[in-house]
C-alpha positions in Angstrom: 28.0 17.3 28.9 29.8 17.4 32.2 32.7 14.4 33.0 34.2 13.9 36.2 37.2 11.9 37.0 37.2 11.3 40.6 40.6 10.6 42.2 43.4 12.2 44.4 46.1 12.3 41.8 47.4 9.0 41.4 49.3 7.5 38.2 45.9 5.7 37.1 43.6 8.9 37.9 46.1 10.7 35.7 46.1 8.0 32.9 42.0 8.1 33.2 42.0 12.0 32.5 44.2 11.7 29.8 41.9 8.7 27.9 38.7 10.7 28.7 40.5 14.0 27.1 41.6 11.6 24.2 38.1 10.1 23.6 36.4 13.6 23.8 38.7 15.0 21.2 38.0 11.8 18.9 34.4 12.1 19.4 34.4 16.1 18.7 32.0 16.9 21.2 31.8 19.7 23.7 32.1 18.5 27.0 33.5 19.9 30.6 36.1 17.6 31.9 36.4 18.1 35.7 39.0 16.6 38.3 37.4 16.2 41.5 40.2 15.2 44.0 38.8 16.2 47.3 38.3 13.1 49.4 34.8 14.6 50.7 33.4 15.4 47.6 34.6 12.0 46.2 32.5 10.3 48.9 29.6 11.9 48.1 29.2 10.0 45.0 29.7 6.7 47.4 33.2 6.0 45.7 35.4 3.9 47.5 38.1 3.3 45.1 39.5 5.5 42.6 39.9 6.3 39.8 36.3 6.9 39.0 34.5 8.4 36.1 30.9 10.4 36.0 29.3 11.4 33.3 26.8 14.0 34.2 26.8 13.0 37.9 26.3 9.3 37.0 29.1 7.1 38.1 29.8 5.0 35.2 33.0 2.9 36.6 35.0 2.8 39.9 38.4 1.4 40.9 39.6 0.8 37.5 40.4 2.5 34.1 37.8 2.1 31.5 38.9 1.5 27.9 38.0 4.2 25.2 35.3 2.3 23.8 33.8 2.0 27.3 33.9 5.8 27.6 32.7 6.5 23.9 29.8 4.2 24.5 28.7 6.0 28.1 29.2 9.2 26.2 27.1 8.2 23.3 24.2 7.2 25.6 23.7 10.4 27.1 23.8 12.4 23.6 
């Protein structure tokens, strides 16, 4: 599973990365967590507001920080 955090490095983007890492650790799963910070790559996803999170290249949320419960739900849907 590949989880991508899309954002240029703002505080909200960093917080989303932190929450995502904590969630993956809590679930005990093996996931690759990648930071996407290049504007052109973010635009390729059609994201206009950051932070955003994509799981296996599918955008799950943009312009907000989702809760751990939301992230867990999305990860469990992909298992």
